[in-house]
C-alpha positions as CSV (number, residue, x, y, z in Angstrom):
1,M,0.0,0.0,0.0
2,T,1.3,3.5,-0.9
3,A,0.9,6.2,1.7
4,Q,2.1,9.7,2.6
5,A,5.2,10.1,4.7
6,V,4.8,9.8,8.5
7,G,7.3,10.1,11.2
8,P,8.3,12.0,14.4
9,S,6.8,15.2,15.6
10,P,7.1,18.0,13.0
11,A,8.7,20.1,15.8
12,L,11.8,18.0,15.4
13,R,12.1,18.6,11.7
14,T,14.8,21.2,11.6
15,S,16.3,20.4,8.2
16,S,14.9,22.7,5.5
17,P,15.7,22.1,1.9
18,P,18.5,24.1,0.2
19,A,17.6,26.7,-2.4
20,L,16.3,25.1,-5.5
21,T,18.9,25.6,-8.3
22,A,17.7,22.8,-10.6
23,P,14.2,22.3,-12.0
24,A,11.9,19.9,-10.2
25,V,10.5,17.1,-12.4
26,A,7.4,15.1,-11.8
27,C,7.5,11.3,-12.5
28,P,5.2,8.3,-12.4
29,P,5.3,6.0,-9.3
30,G,7.4,3.2,-10.6
31,R,8.1,0.3,-8.2
32,A,9.3,-0.1,-4.6
33,W,11.7,-2.8,-5.7
34,P,14.4,-3.5,-6.4
35,L,16.1,-0.9,-4.2
36,G,18.5,1.5,-5.9
37,A,18.6,2.7,-9.5
38,T,17.4,0.1,-12.0
39,L,17.6,0.7,-15.7
40,G,14.3,0.0,-17.4
41,E,12.7,0.6,-20.8
42,G,12.7,4.3,-21.4
43,G,14.1,5.4,-18.0
44,V,15.3,4.5,-14.6
45,N,13.4,3.3,-11.5
46,F,14.6,4.6,-8.2
47,A,13.7,3.1,-4.8
48,V,15.2,4.2,-1.5
49,Y,14.5,2.9,2.0
50,A,14.1,6.0,4.3
51,S,11.6,5.4,7.1
52,S,12.0,8.8,8.8
53,A,12.0,10.9,5.7
54,D,9.4,13.5,4.7
55,R,10.5,13.6,1.2
56,V,13.3,12.0,-0.9
57,E,14.6,13.7,-4.1
58,V,16.8,12.2,-6.8
59,C,19.2,14.8,-8.1
60,V,20.6,14.3,-11.6
61,F,24.0,15.8,-12.6
62,D,26.0,16.5,-15.7
63,A,28.5,14.0,-17.1
64,Q,31.2,15.6,-14.8
65,G,29.1,15.3,-11.7
66,Q,29.4,19.0,-11.0
67,H,26.1,20.7,-12.0
68,E,22.7,19.6,-10.8
69,L,20.5,19.4,-13.8
70,Q,17.3,18.0,-12.4
71,R,15.7,17.4,-9.0
72,I,13.0,14.7,-9.0
73,P,10.9,14.2,-5.8
74,L,10.1,10.5,-5.6
75,P,6.3,10.5,-5.6
76,C,5.3,7.5,-3.6
77,R,6.2,5.7,-0.4
78,T,5.4,2.1,0.0
79,D,6.3,0.3,3.3
80,E,8.9,3.0,4.1
81,V,10.5,2.8,0.6
82,W,10.3,6.0,-1.5
83,H,10.1,5.3,-5.2
84,G,9.5,6.6,-8.7
85,F,10.2,6.0,-12.4
86,V,12.1,8.8,-14.2
87,P,11.7,8.7,-17.9
88,G,14.5,9.7,-20.3
89,L,17.4,8.7,-18.1
90,G,19.8,6.0,-19.1
91,A,23.0,4.2,-18.3
92,G,25.8,6.5,-17.2
93,T,23.5,9.0,-15.4
94,R,25.2,10.6,-12.4
95,Y,22.8,11.0,-9.5
96,G,22.6,11.5,-5.7
97,L,19.8,11.7,-3.1
98,R,18.5,14.6,-0.9
99,V,16.6,13.3,2.1
100,H,14.3,15.8,3.8
101,G,13.5,14.9,7.4
102,P,14.5,15.5,11.0
103,Y,17.9,16.6,12.1
104,D,17.7,15.8,15.8
105,P,20.7,13.7,17.1
106,H,19.2,13.4,20.5
107,H,16.5,11.3,19.0
108,G,18.8,9.5,16.5
109,W,17.8,11.4,13.4
110,R,20.4,13.1,11.2
111,C,18.7,14.0,7.9
112,N,20.1,17.1,6.2
113,A,18.8,17.9,2.7
114,H,21.6,20.4,2.2
115,K,23.9,17.4,1.8
116,L,23.9,15.0,-1.2
117,M,23.6,11.4,-0.1
118,L,25.1,8.4,-1.9
119,D,22.5,5.8,-2.8
120,P,23.3,2.8,-0.6
121,Y,22.5,0.6,-3.6
122,A,24.6,2.5,-6.1
123,R,26.3,0.1,-8.5
124,A,29.1,2.5,-9.4
125,L,30.6,5.8,-8.2
126,D,31.9,8.6,-10.3
127,R,34.9,9.3,-8.1
128,P,36.8,8.0,-5.1
129,L,35.8,9.2,-1.7
130,R,38.4,11.2,0.1
131,G,37.9,12.8,3.5
132,A,37.1,16.5,3.4
133,P,35.1,19.2,5.3
134,W,32.2,18.9,2.8
135,Q,31.4,15.4,4.1
136,Y,30.1,16.6,7.5
137,A,26.5,17.5,8.1
138,Y,27.2,19.9,11.0
139,P,29.5,23.0,11.1
140,L,33.0,21.9,12.0
141,G,34.5,23.7,15.0
142,H,31.1,24.5,16.6
143,D,30.5,23.8,20.3
144,R,28.7,20.4,20.6
145,R,29.1,20.3,16.9
146,D,26.9,17.5,15.8
147,L,23.8,19.0,17.4
148,H,23.8,21.9,14.9
149,I,23.0,21.6,11.2
150,D,25.3,22.8,8.4
151,A,23.4,24.5,5.6
152,H,26.3,24.4,3.1
153,D,25.2,22.6,-0.1
154,N,27.9,20.0,-1.0
155,A,26.4,18.7,-4.2
156,A,29.4,19.8,-6.4
157,E,32.0,18.0,-4.2
158,A,30.0,14.9,-3.3
159,A,30.5,11.5,-5.0
160,K,27.6,10.5,-7.2
161,G,26.2,7.1,-8.0
162,I,26.1,6.0,-11.7
163,V,23.3,4.2,-13.3
164,V,24.8,1.0,-14.8
165,D,23.7,-1.3,-17.6
166,P,23.6,-4.8,-15.9
167,H,24.2,-6.7,-19.1
168,F,27.6,-8.3,-19.6
169,D,28.8,-11.1,-21.9
170,W,30.0,-13.7,-19.5
171,G,30.4,-16.2,-22.3
172,D,31.1,-19.7,-20.9
173,D,32.3,-18.4,-17.5
174,R,31.8,-20.9,-14.7
175,H,32.6,-20.9,-11.0
176,P,35.6,-23.2,-10.5
177,L,33.8,-24.8,-7.5
178,I,37.0,-25.9,-5.9
179,P,36.3,-28.0,-2.8
180,M,37.1,-26.1,0.4
181,E,39.6,-28.7,1.6
182,D,41.5,-28.5,-1.7
183,S,41.6,-24.7,-1.6
184,V,44.7,-22.5,-1.0
185,F,43.9,-18.8,-0.5
186,Y,46.2,-16.0,-1.5
187,E,45.4,-12.8,0.4
188,V,46.3,-9.9,-1.9
189,H,45.7,-6.2,-2.4
190,V,44.5,-5.2,-5.9
191,R,46.8,-2.2,-6.2
192,G,49.8,-3.5,-4.2
193,F,50.1,-6.6,-6.3
194,T,50.8,-5.1,-9.7
195,Q,51.6,-1.4,-8.9
196,Q,55.4,-2.1,-9.4
197,M,55.1,-5.3,-11.6
198,P,57.3,-4.4,-14.6
199,D,55.7,-7.0,-17.0
200,V,52.3,-5.4,-16.5
201,P,51.6,-2.4,-18.8
202,Q,51.9,0.9,-16.9
203,E,48.3,1.9,-17.6
204,L,47.0,-1.4,-16.0
205,R,49.1,-1.4,-12.9
206,G,47.2,-1.2,-9.6
207,S,43.8,-1.9,-11.2
208,F,41.4,-4.9,-11.6
209,A,42.7,-5.1,-15.2
210,G,46.3,-5.4,-13.8
211,L,45.3,-8.3,-11.6
212,A,43.7,-9.9,-14.7
213,S,46.8,-9.5,-16.8
214,E,48.8,-12.4,-18.1
215,P,51.9,-11.7,-15.9
216,A,49.8,-11.4,-12.8
217,I,47.9,-14.6,-13.4
218,A,51.1,-16.4,-14.4
219,H,52.6,-15.7,-11.0
220,L,49.5,-17.0,-9.2
221,K,49.5,-20.2,-11.4
222,Q,53.2,-20.7,-10.8
223,L,52.6,-20.7,-7.1
224,G,49.7,-23.1,-7.2
225,V,47.2,-21.2,-5.2
226,T,43.5,-21.8,-6.0
227,A,41.9,-18.5,-5.0
228,V,42.7,-14.8,-4.6
229,E,41.3,-13.3,-1.5
230,L,41.0,-9.6,-2.2
231,L,41.3,-7.0,0.5
232,P,38.2,-4.8,0.4
233,V,37.3,-3.6,-3.1
234,Q,33.8,-2.2,-2.3
235,A,33.8,1.7,-2.4
236,F,35.4,3.2,0.7
237,N,36.4,6.6,2.1
238,D,39.8,7.9,3.1
239,E,39.5,9.4,6.5
240,R,40.1,13.1,6.7
241,R,42.8,12.6,9.3
242,L,44.8,10.5,6.9
243,I,44.4,12.9,4.0
244,D,45.7,15.7,6.2
245,L,48.7,13.6,7.0
246,G,49.4,12.8,3.4
247,L,48.3,9.2,3.9
248,A,45.4,7.0,2.7
249,N,43.2,4.2,3.8
250,Y,45.2,1.7,1.8
251,W,43.5,-1.5,3.0
252,G,40.0,-0.2,2.4
253,Y,38.2,-1.3,5.6
254,N,36.2,1.9,5.5
255,S,33.3,0.9,3.2
256,I,30.2,2.9,2.2
257,G,29.3,1.5,-1.2
258,F,28.5,-2.1,-0.7
259,F,27.5,-2.7,-4.4
260,A,30.1,-0.6,-6.1
261,P,33.7,-1.6,-7.0
262,D,36.0,1.2,-5.7
263,P,36.8,3.7,-8.5
264,R,40.5,3.6,-7.4
265,Y,40.9,0.2,-9.1
266,L,38.9,1.0,-12.3
267,R,40.9,2.6,-15.1
268,N,37.9,4.3,-16.7
269,G,35.3,4.1,-14.1
270,D,33.6,1.1,-15.8
271,P,32.5,-1.5,-13.2
272,N,32.7,-4.2,-16.0
273,E,36.4,-4.1,-15.5
274,F,35.8,-6.0,-12.3
275,R,33.7,-8.6,-14.2
276,R,36.5,-9.0,-16.8
277,M,38.9,-9.6,-14.0
278,V,36.7,-12.3,-12.5
279,K,36.2,-13.9,-15.9
280,A,40.0,-14.0,-16.6
281,L,40.8,-15.5,-13.2
282,H,38.0,-18.1,-13.6
283,G,39.5,-18.9,-17.0
284,A,42.8,-19.7,-15.3
285,G,41.0,-21.9,-12.7
286,L,41.2,-19.4,-9.9
287,E,38.4,-18.4,-7.6
288,V,37.7,-14.9,-6.3
289,I,37.0,-14.3,-2.7
290,L,36.0,-10.8,-1.5
291,D,37.0,-9.4,1.9
292,V,33.8,-7.5,3.0
293,A,33.3,-5.2,5.9
294,Y,29.5,-5.2,6.6
295,N,30.2,-4.7,10.3
296,H,30.7,-0.9,10.1
297,S,30.8,2.0,7.7
298,C,33.1,4.9,7.1
299,E,30.7,7.4,8.7
300,G,32.4,6.9,12.1
301,N,30.9,8.0,15.4
302,H,28.6,10.9,16.2
303,L,31.3,13.4,15.0
304,G,32.0,11.4,11.8
305,P,31.0,12.4,8.2
306,T,27.6,12.0,6.7
307,L,27.8,10.3,3.3
308,S,24.8,7.9,3.1
309,F,23.3,5.7,5.8
310,K,23.6,8.4,8.5
311,G,21.7,11.0,6.5
312,I,19.1,8.6,5.0
313,D,17.9,6.6,8.0
314,N,20.4,6.7,10.9
315,R,18.2,4.8,13.3
316,A,17.6,1.9,10.9
317,Y,21.1,1.4,9.7
318,Y,23.2,1.8,12.9
319,R,23.2,0.4,16.4
320,L,22.7,3.4,18.7
321,T,23.1,3.8,22.4
322,E,20.2,4.5,24.7
323,D,20.6,8.2,24.3
324,F,20.3,7.8,20.5
325,R,23.0,10.4,19.9
326,H,25.9,8.0,20.1
327,Y,26.8,4.7,18.4
328,L,27.5,1.3,19.8
329,D,31.0,0.4,18.7
330,F,31.8,-3.3,18.5
331,T,34.3,-2.6,15.7
332,G,36.8,0.0,16.9
333,T,35.7,2.3,14.1
334,G,33.1,4.5,15.9
335,N,30.0,2.6,14.8
336,T,28.4,-0.8,14.2
337,L,25.9,-1.5,11.4
338,N,22.7,-2.9,12.7
339,A,22.4,-6.2,10.8
340,S,19.5,-7.2,13.1
341,H,17.3,-4.4,11.5
342,P,15.3,-5.6,8.5
343,A,16.6,-2.7,6.3
344,M,20.3,-3.3,7.0
345,L,19.9,-7.0,6.9
346,R,18.2,-6.8,3.5
347,L,21.0,-4.5,2.2
348,I,23.7,-6.9,3.3
349,M,21.9,-9.9,1.8
350,D,21.1,-8.0,-1.5
351,S,24.7,-7.0,-1.7
352,L,26.1,-10.5,-1.2
353,R,23.7,-11.9,-3.8
354,Y,24.7,-9.1,-6.2
355,W,28.4,-10.0,-6.0
356,V,27.7,-13.7,-6.6
357,E,25.0,-13.5,-9.2
358,E,26.0,-10.4,-11.2
359,M,29.7,-10.2,-10.5
360,H,30.4,-14.0,-10.3
361,V,32.5,-14.0,-7.1
362,D,33.0,-17.3,-5.4
363,G,32.9,-16.4,-1.7
364,F,33.4,-13.9,1.0
365,R,35.6,-13.3,4.0
366,F,33.6,-11.3,6.6
367,D,35.6,-8.8,8.5
368,L,34.8,-8.8,12.3
369,A,32.0,-11.2,11.6
370,P,30.6,-11.4,15.2
371,A,29.5,-7.8,14.9
372,I,27.2,-8.7,12.0
373,A,26.0,-11.9,13.8
374,R,24.7,-10.1,16.9
375,N,21.0,-10.1,17.6
376,G,18.7,-7.2,18.4
377,H,20.0,-7.2,22.0
378,G,23.6,-6.9,20.9
379,G,24.7,-10.4,21.8
380,F,26.5,-12.9,19.4
381,D,23.8,-15.3,18.2
382,H,24.6,-18.2,15.9
383,R,20.8,-18.4,15.3
384,G,20.4,-14.7,15.0
385,P,19.1,-12.7,11.9
386,F,22.2,-12.6,9.8
387,L,23.4,-16.2,10.2
388,S,19.9,-17.5,9.9
389,A,19.4,-15.5,6.7
390,I,22.6,-16.9,5.2
391,A,21.7,-20.5,6.1
392,Q,18.5,-20.5,4.2
393,D,19.6,-18.5,1.2
394,A,19.7,-20.6,-2.0
395,V,22.4,-18.5,-3.5
396,L,24.7,-17.8,-0.6
397,R,24.8,-21.2,1.0
398,K,26.6,-22.5,-2.2
399,V,29.6,-20.1,-1.9
400,K,32.5,-20.1,0.4
401,L,31.7,-18.3,3.7
402,I,34.7,-17.4,5.9
403,A,34.4,-15.5,9.2
404,E,37.0,-13.4,10.9
405,P,35.6,-14.7,14.2
406,W,36.2,-11.8,16.5
407,D,35.1,-8.2,17.2
408,L,35.6,-5.8,20.1
409,G,32.3,-6.3,21.9
410,D,31.4,-8.5,24.8
411,H,31.9,-12.2,24.0
412,G,33.3,-11.1,20.7
413,Y,36.0,-13.8,20.4
414,Q,34.1,-16.6,18.6
415,V,36.8,-18.8,17.1
416,G,35.0,-22.1,16.8
417,G,31.6,-20.4,17.4
418,F,30.2,-20.2,13.9
419,P,27.7,-22.7,12.6
420,S,27.8,-25.4,10.0
421,G,28.6,-24.2,6.5
422,W,31.1,-21.6,7.8
423,S,34.9,-21.6,7.8
424,E,36.9,-19.3,10.1
425,W,40.2,-17.5,10.2
426,N,41.9,-19.5,12.9
427,G,43.8,-17.1,15.0
428,Q,44.7,-19.8,17.5
429,Y,46.5,-21.7,14.7
430,R,48.6,-18.7,14.1
431,D,49.5,-18.2,17.7
432,R,50.3,-21.9,18.3
433,V,52.5,-22.3,15.3
434,R,54.4,-19.0,16.0
435,D,55.0,-20.0,19.6
436,Y,56.3,-23.4,18.7
437,W,58.8,-22.2,16.1
438,R,60.1,-19.4,18.4
439,G,60.8,-22.0,21.0
440,V,58.2,-21.3,23.7
441,E,58.2,-24.0,26.4
442,G,55.1,-26.1,26.6
443,S,53.9,-25.2,23.1
444,L,54.2,-28.7,21.6
445,G,50.7,-30.0,22.4
446,D,48.9,-27.0,21.0
447,F,51.2,-27.1,17.9
448,A,50.3,-30.7,17.3
449,A,46.6,-29.9,17.6
450,A,47.0,-27.1,15.1
451,L,48.8,-29.4,12.7
452,C,45.9,-31.8,12.8
453,G,43.2,-29.2,12.0
454,S,42.3,-27.9,15.4
455,S,39.7,-30.5,16.3
456,D,39.7,-29.1,19.9
457,I,38.2,-25.9,18.4
458,Y,36.0,-27.1,15.5
459,G,35.2,-30.7,16.6
460,P,32.4,-29.6,19.1
461,S,30.4,-28.0,16.2
462,R,30.7,-31.2,14.2
463,R,32.5,-29.4,11.4
464,G,35.6,-30.9,9.7
465,P,39.1,-29.5,9.3
466,R,37.9,-27.4,6.4
467,A,36.3,-25.1,9.0
468,S,39.8,-23.9,9.9
469,V,41.4,-21.4,7.6
470,N,45.0,-21.8,8.7
471,L,47.2,-18.7,8.7
472,V,50.6,-17.6,9.9
473,T,50.6,-14.1,8.6
474,V,47.9,-11.9,7.1
475,H,47.6,-8.2,6.0
476,D,47.1,-7.2,9.7
477,G,50.5,-7.8,11.3
478,F,54.0,-8.7,10.2
479,T,54.7,-10.2,6.8
480,L,56.5,-13.5,7.0
481,H,59.9,-11.9,6.4
482,D,59.3,-9.4,9.1
483,L,58.0,-12.1,11.5
484,V,61.5,-13.6,11.5
485,S,63.3,-10.2,11.4
486,Y,61.7,-8.1,14.1
487,N,60.9,-8.5,17.8
488,D,59.1,-5.2,17.9
489,K,56.7,-3.2,15.6
490,H,58.1,-0.2,13.8
491,N,55.0,1.8,12.8
492,E,56.5,5.3,13.0
493,A,55.4,6.0,9.3
494,N,51.8,5.8,10.4
495,A,52.1,9.1,12.4
496,E,50.7,7.6,15.6
497,D,53.9,7.6,17.6
498,N,54.2,3.8,17.1
499,R,51.1,3.3,19.4
500,D,49.0,1.6,16.7
501,G,49.2,-2.1,15.8
502,E,49.6,-5.2,17.9
503,S,52.5,-5.1,20.4
504,H,52.5,-8.8,21.2
505,N,53.4,-10.4,17.8
506,R,54.9,-13.7,18.9
507,S,57.7,-12.9,16.5
508,W,61.5,-13.5,16.8
509,N,64.2,-11.6,15.0
510,C,66.6,-14.6,15.1
511,G,69.4,-12.5,16.7
512,A,69.2,-9.0,15.2
513,E,66.5,-6.4,14.9
514,G,65.8,-5.7,11.3
515,P,68.3,-5.8,8.4
516,T,71.6,-7.5,9.0
517,D,74.6,-8.7,7.1
518,D,75.3,-11.6,9.5
519,P,75.2,-14.7,7.3
520,E,74.3,-17.1,10.2
521,I,71.3,-14.9,11.1
522,L,70.2,-14.6,7.4
523,A,70.4,-18.4,7.0
524,F,68.5,-18.9,10.2
525,R,65.7,-16.5,9.0
526,E,65.4,-18.3,5.7
527,R,65.1,-21.6,7.5
528,Q,62.4,-20.2,9.7
529,K,60.4,-18.9,6.7
530,R,60.5,-22.4,5.2
531,N,59.5,-23.9,8.6
532,F,56.4,-21.7,8.7
533,L,55.4,-22.3,5.1
534,T,56.0,-26.1,5.3
535,T,54.0,-26.3,8.5
536,L,51.2,-24.2,7.0
537,F,50.9,-26.4,3.8
538,A,51.3,-29.7,5.7
539,S,48.5,-28.9,8.2
540,R,45.0,-30.1,7.9
541,G,42.6,-27.3,7.2
542,V,42.7,-24.7,4.5
543,P,45.9,-22.7,4.1
544,L,46.0,-18.9,3.6
545,L,49.2,-17.4,2.2
546,L,49.8,-13.7,2.6
547,G,50.6,-12.3,-0.8
548,G,54.2,-11.5,-1.1
549,D,55.4,-13.9,1.6
550,E,56.6,-16.2,-1.1
551,M,59.1,-13.6,-2.2
552,S,60.1,-12.2,1.3
553,R,58.1,-9.0,1.0
554,T,58.9,-6.7,3.9
555,Q,57.2,-3.7,5.3
556,G,60.2,-2.6,7.3
557,G,58.7,-3.9,10.6
558,N,55.4,-2.0,10.1
559,N,52.7,-4.4,11.4
560,N,49.8,-2.1,10.7
561,A,50.4,-0.7,7.2
562,Y,46.7,0.1,6.6
563,C,47.6,3.7,5.6
564,Q,50.7,3.1,3.5
565,D,49.6,3.2,-0.2
566,N,53.3,3.3,-1.3
567,P,56.3,1.0,-1.6
568,V,56.0,0.1,2.1
569,S,53.0,-2.0,1.1
570,W,53.4,-2.6,-2.6
571,F,55.1,-5.8,-3.9
572,D,58.7,-5.4,-4.8
573,W,59.2,-7.0,-8.2
574,S,62.9,-6.2,-8.5
575,E,65.0,-8.9,-10.1
576,A,66.4,-9.9,-6.7
577,R,62.9,-10.5,-5.3
578,R,61.7,-12.3,-8.5
579,Q,64.6,-14.7,-8.2
580,D,64.0,-15.3,-4.5
581,P,64.4,-19.1,-4.0
582,L,61.4,-19.0,-1.6
583,I,59.1,-18.6,-4.6
584,A,60.3,-22.0,-6.0
585,F,60.1,-23.5,-2.6
586,T,56.5,-22.3,-2.0
587,S,55.5,-23.6,-5.4
588,A,57.0,-27.0,-4.8
589,M,55.4,-27.3,-1.4
590,L,52.0,-26.5,-2.8
591,R,52.5,-29.0,-5.6
592,L,53.4,-31.6,-3.0
593,R,50.3,-30.7,-1.0
594,R,48.2,-31.3,-4.1
595,E,49.9,-34.7,-4.6
596,L,49.3,-35.9,-1.0
597,P,45.6,-36.3,-0.2
598,V,46.5,-37.3,3.4
599,L,47.4,-33.7,4.1
600,R,44.0,-32.2,3.2
601,H,41.5,-34.9,3.9
602,N,38.4,-33.3,5.6
603,A,38.3,-35.8,8.5
604,W,39.5,-35.6,12.1
605,L,42.5,-37.7,13.0
606,S,41.8,-40.0,15.9
607,G,45.1,-42.0,16.4
608,K,43.0,-45.2,17.0
609,R,44.4,-48.5,15.6
610,D,42.4,-50.5,13.2
611,G,42.3,-54.3,13.0
612,D,45.7,-54.4,11.3
613,G,47.3,-52.2,14.0
614,R,47.4,-49.1,11.7
615,R,46.1,-45.7,12.6
616,D,45.5,-42.4,10.8
617,I,48.2,-40.6,12.8
618,G,50.9,-41.7,15.2
619,W,53.2,-39.5,17.2
620,Y,56.8,-40.4,18.0
621,S,59.7,-39.1,20.0
622,V,63.2,-38.5,18.8
623,W,63.9,-42.2,19.7
624,G,61.3,-43.5,17.2
625,L,59.1,-44.6,20.1
626,E,55.5,-43.6,20.7
627,M,55.2,-40.3,22.6
628,T,54.3,-40.8,26.2
629,A,52.1,-38.6,28.4
630,E,55.1,-37.4,30.3
631,E,56.8,-36.3,27.1
632,W,53.7,-34.4,25.9
633,S,53.5,-32.6,29.2
634,N,57.2,-31.9,29.5
635,P,57.7,-28.2,28.6
636,A,61.2,-28.8,27.5
637,V,60.2,-31.3,24.7
638,R,60.3,-29.5,21.4
639,G,61.0,-32.3,19.0
640,V,58.4,-34.8,17.6
641,A,57.6,-36.9,14.6
642,A,54.2,-37.7,13.1
643,V,53.2,-40.4,10.6
644,L,50.1,-39.8,8.5
645,D,48.9,-43.1,7.0
646,A,47.6,-42.8,3.5
647,R,45.2,-45.7,4.0
648,F,42.9,-43.4,5.9
649,A,42.7,-40.7,3.2
650,P,40.7,-41.4,0.0
651,A,42.5,-41.2,-3.3
652,H,42.3,-37.9,-5.2
653,P,42.3,-37.3,-9.0
654,E,45.3,-34.8,-8.7
655,A,47.4,-37.2,-6.6
656,R,50.0,-39.3,-8.5
657,S,49.7,-41.9,-5.7
658,N,48.2,-42.0,-2.3
659,Q,51.4,-41.8,-0.3
660,S,51.9,-41.7,3.5
661,V,53.7,-38.8,5.1
662,L,56.3,-38.6,7.9
663,L,56.7,-35.1,9.4
664,V,59.7,-34.5,11.7
665,F,60.0,-31.3,13.8
666,N,62.8,-29.9,15.8
667,A,62.2,-26.5,17.5
668,K,65.1,-26.9,19.8
669,S,68.1,-24.5,19.9
670,V,70.4,-27.3,19.0
671,G,70.4,-30.0,16.4
672,A,68.7,-33.4,17.0
673,T,69.1,-36.9,15.6
674,F,65.7,-38.7,15.1
675,T,65.2,-42.4,14.8
676,L,62.6,-43.0,12.2
677,P,59.7,-45.2,13.6
678,R,59.2,-48.8,12.5
679,L,55.5,-49.4,11.8
680,P,53.2,-52.1,10.5
681,A,52.9,-51.8,6.7
682,H,55.5,-49.1,6.6
683,E,58.5,-51.2,5.7
684,G,59.4,-49.3,2.5
685,E,61.9,-46.5,2.3
686,W,61.0,-42.9,3.2
687,A,61.9,-40.3,0.6
688,L,63.0,-36.9,2.0
689,R,61.0,-34.4,0.0
690,I,61.4,-31.3,2.2
691,Y,64.2,-30.4,4.6
692,T,63.9,-26.8,5.6
693,A,67.6,-26.4,6.3
694,E,68.2,-27.2,2.6
695,G,65.0,-26.9,0.6
696,Y,62.8,-29.1,-1.7
697,F,63.8,-32.3,-3.4
698,D,61.9,-34.0,-6.2
699,E,61.5,-37.7,-6.1
700,A,64.6,-38.4,-8.3
701,Q,66.8,-36.4,-6.0
702,A,65.3,-37.4,-2.7
703,R,67.5,-39.2,-0.2
704,R,66.0,-42.5,1.0
705,Y,65.7,-43.7,4.6
706,P,64.6,-47.2,5.7
707,P,62.6,-47.6,8.9
708,A,64.7,-47.1,12.1
709,A,67.2,-45.1,10.2
710,K,68.8,-41.9,11.7
711,L,67.8,-38.5,10.5
712,D,69.8,-35.4,11.6
713,L,67.9,-32.1,11.8
714,L,69.5,-28.8,12.5
715,S,68.1,-26.6,15.2
716,H,64.8,-25.0,14.2
717,S,64.2,-27.2,11.2
718,M,61.7,-29.8,9.9
719,A,61.5,-32.5,7.3
720,L,58.7,-34.0,5.3
721,L,59.2,-37.5,3.9
722,T,56.8,-39.6,1.8
723,Q,56.4,-43.4,1.3
724,E,54.6,-45.4,-1.3
725,P,51.6,-47.4,-0.1
726,Q,52.4,-50.6,1.6
727,E,49.7,-53.3,1.9
């Protein structure tokens, strides 16, 4: 049913419209769905959710987005959605919204028709968003600033939405549909990956087209990863503070346009460039995972800018405190989007489906996911609105869903707390593996649990090892090279007096802080890098490789380079880095992982013997004997061997043969001699495929060891051996 606007008392409606400088245009009612600007025959349908508005106007601009050409009041309101069909408009139209309604922060309303609002459903933006005074709806510098309205018209400066033609020739594009347990994620920044890649044409570098270029895809294929996990590419804002410092929000966790690829990564502003990238990556067998931040927006706290949600329907889109003026902040950004409200939940779900159905992405990593999964009372709820909506959605339940399972609110640490169908970034895996390789006493048991897929974390929810996305390093923190080169963070370039970023990194500089010419320390660091990578790719679960770790990318000890859109964060493609032996080692280790189903079988390891006395995993001391309870609990024990029996893992089409694996670990500060265990049906020779003190060996070069042979390992090193099936 269509009705006139209703809302709070007229006495609270302090926002009067700016002077009319463009002609008003009448239009037919159109439809209340879909939301946003939808291209139709002969014009464009506009629909905007704005429950507290008195009037919503669509403002049409010239091709440069500078001059307001038309102002069209949407004539109808149906169930709190304002809508109308505007004849004569087509693809490429620049537009924004003016929302007339109350400006009364004490009651949670922040409408200001003097400010042009970005359509929350805009499919493209005409320019990047960069923090500036025009983004604020109150006069800057005024006492109790946000309680007063700013009457300056910002239409010329504001970013506009662009009406897009949804048609695109996908040809025979198909989702690769790689099983989760066979996946290897490569976390990468669109700009940083190719900004300095010499083989990519200059005009393509730092863009979606650059990531889709042959040299970029060739590197990904050489490594053997199966998916790129892109840091946020939805339209975001650079904070004014960073702009004033000459910095930028490089990572992009400051979103506002949940349907629009950020213009920074589009060469000509054409969102189809993103589609062409996806199509090219799919053609190479690679999946595309988007890192999405639906937990907050770039509009900050009560003193933040007003760009879209805040000025359209603040009380619907955000979680507010009891006084309505302030925002609940479970995210550390000043606000939390209210995914328990039907309007915000619908926007998130519509956005996710849009990226799957119209942009062909293969999955999502949800930043600070518990903040989205909180219920109407603010508590994390695995049966709450968002997780329940995902579970029943016919489109989204088929794609990869990955949670960053923590936020800053009460009970926000939810590693292991997400329901069936979800995987999670496993922060405990990271901590356990780092502690073991830096020699922390008592870390062996937790390390062994991490290697086996973290059943102590995910077993209770009856999910398999694929629920654990294993990571050692990610964008947030040290790179792998810096993890073994710095004990302390060095974030001075961020202009926060080195106060930002994590201070407890579980890192170890191997004897010198930062760069050094000491050959022993350099060799030690290389060994530690190989230890971390081999552990990561030999663990059950789904490995995530931080882009650049394979070529020793460094940020100079900066563990929070979110604002460094410069060579600090960009990949170094110099000849020295391109020839880094770690690239070949990473590629070989991933190839070995593909060949060994026993490393990625999605089943928990029990250690129980079958009728032949064999078991899926057995743990052995340096003596080749079964580990005892006393050895597991001894904090000084840092060496162990594990045998993974191939009988308990099904064959895989990519595997040359279903081989068993022997992993041998020595995190002691001195070398150790291991006696290889003698086991039933394992009487064949073991082939040494990885020794982190030396590197990788193909089968023709591999040294052979019979059962009960001695294997010498340097301090802080590990070995991976394989054996043909024995029946």
